[in-house]
MIZA-347224 format. One line per 2 residues: number of its first residue (from 1); their letters; for each residue x, y, z of C-alpha. Coordinates in nm, 2 decimals, decimal comma, m for minus. Layout:
% residues N
NUM = A = X Y Z; ...
//
This chain:
% residues 100
1 = XX = m9,83 m7,14 m20,71; m10,13 m7,13 m20,85
3 = XX = m10,36 m7,38 m20,93; m10,59 m7,31 m21,24
5 = XX = m10,69 m7,61 m21,44; m10,90 m7,54 m21,75
7 = XX = m11,27 m7,68 m21,82; m11,32 m7,90 m22,06
9 = XX = m11,64 m7,95 m22,21; m11,77 m8,25 m22,46
11 = XX = m11,89 m8,12 m22,84; m12,06 m8,31 m23,06
13 = XX = m11,88 m8,29 m23,39; m12,02 m8,32 m23,72
15 = XX = m11,82 m8,46 m24,01; m11,90 m8,53 m24,36
17 = XX = m11,89 m8,82 m24,59; m11,48 m8,93 m24,59
19 = XX = m11,29 m9,12 m24,92; m11,02 m9,30 m24,77
21 = XX = m10,73 m9,59 m24,88; m10,77 m9,92 m24,71
23 = XX = m10,58 m10,28 m24,72; m10,81 m10,59 m24,56
25 = XX = m10,77 m10,84 m24,41; m10,96 m11,20 m24,13
27 = XX = m10,73 m11,18 m23,85; m10,76 m11,31 m23,51
29 = XX = m10,75 m11,10 m23,26; m10,39 m11,25 m23,14
31 = XX = m10,29 m11,20 m23,49; m10,42 m10,83 m23,49
33 = XX = m10,06 m10,73 m23,58; m10,09 m10,92 m23,92
35 = XX = m10,32 m10,60 m24,02; m10,11 m10,33 m23,81
37 = XX = m9,83 m10,37 m23,94; m9,94 m10,29 m24,33
39 = XX = m10,04 m9,93 m24,19; m9,71 m9,81 m24,33
41 = XX = m9,72 m10,00 m24,68; m10,01 m9,82 m24,70
43 = XX = m9,90 m9,50 m24,59; m9,59 m9,54 m24,81
45 = XX = m9,78 m9,61 m25,09; m10,04 m9,34 m25,09
47 = XX = m9,75 m9,09 m25,06; m9,56 m9,26 m25,38
49 = XX = m9,83 m9,22 m25,54; m9,93 m8,86 m25,48
51 = XX = m10,25 m8,85 m25,24; m10,35 m8,61 m25,03
53 = XX = m10,36 m8,70 m24,68; m10,69 m8,59 m24,46
55 = XX = m10,63 m8,74 m24,11; m10,50 m8,98 m23,86
57 = XX = m10,48 m9,33 m23,98; m10,75 m9,57 m23,86
59 = XX = m10,88 m9,93 m23,81; m11,22 m10,04 m23,90
61 = XX = m11,38 m10,35 m23,80; m11,62 m10,47 m24,04
63 = XX = m11,75 m10,83 m23,85; m11,57 m10,85 m23,48
65 = XX = m11,51 m11,27 m23,36; m11,29 m11,21 m23,03
67 = XX = m11,33 m11,64 m23,03; m11,25 m11,70 m23,47
69 = XX = m11,12 m11,45 m23,69; m11,26 m11,05 m23,78
71 = XX = m11,25 m10,84 m24,05; m11,07 m10,52 m24,00
73 = XX = m10,93 m10,28 m24,23; m10,61 m10,05 m24,16
75 = XX = m10,71 m9,74 m24,32; m10,62 m9,42 m24,40
77 = XX = m10,84 m9,06 m24,47; m10,72 m8,92 m24,82
79 = XX = m10,86 m8,63 m25,00; m10,76 m8,77 m25,27
81 = XX = m10,66 m9,14 m25,38; m10,53 m9,31 m25,71
83 = XX = m10,64 m9,62 m25,82; m10,69 m9,91 m25,60
85 = XX = m10,38 m10,15 m25,67; m10,40 m10,53 m25,53
87 = XX = m10,46 m10,55 m25,26; m10,52 m10,15 m25,14
89 = XX = m10,88 m10,02 m25,21; m11,11 m9,71 m25,15
91 = XX = m11,38 m9,61 m25,04; m11,58 m9,40 m24,82
93 = XX = m11,67 m9,39 m24,50; m12,05 m9,24 m24,43
95 = XX = m12,12 m8,90 m24,23; m12,09 m8,95 m23,82
97 = XX = m12,15 m8,79 m23,55; m11,86 m8,79 m23,25
99 = XX = m11,83 m8,69 m22,93; m11,51 m8,55 m22,82
//
């Protein structure tokens, strides 16, 4: 049996601005599920309104307070998004470089 290992080299990946839809909430870390559990609702709303998905869902922390409440967005990158409705918003993530 041969023992082959594939060499993994990290790379910097640059991405431009990214449109995304989100729901935002102020939650304690021990109650994070209150915002996390809203992802299916957001995905279903986007799908039902003909949005074009452009990546995996994510959580964006606008403020972090480990002892109190943090402002967190459950978001989904989209290529296009319908008009915001209710507490569903649309915003743009700034360009970034990430290491993979």
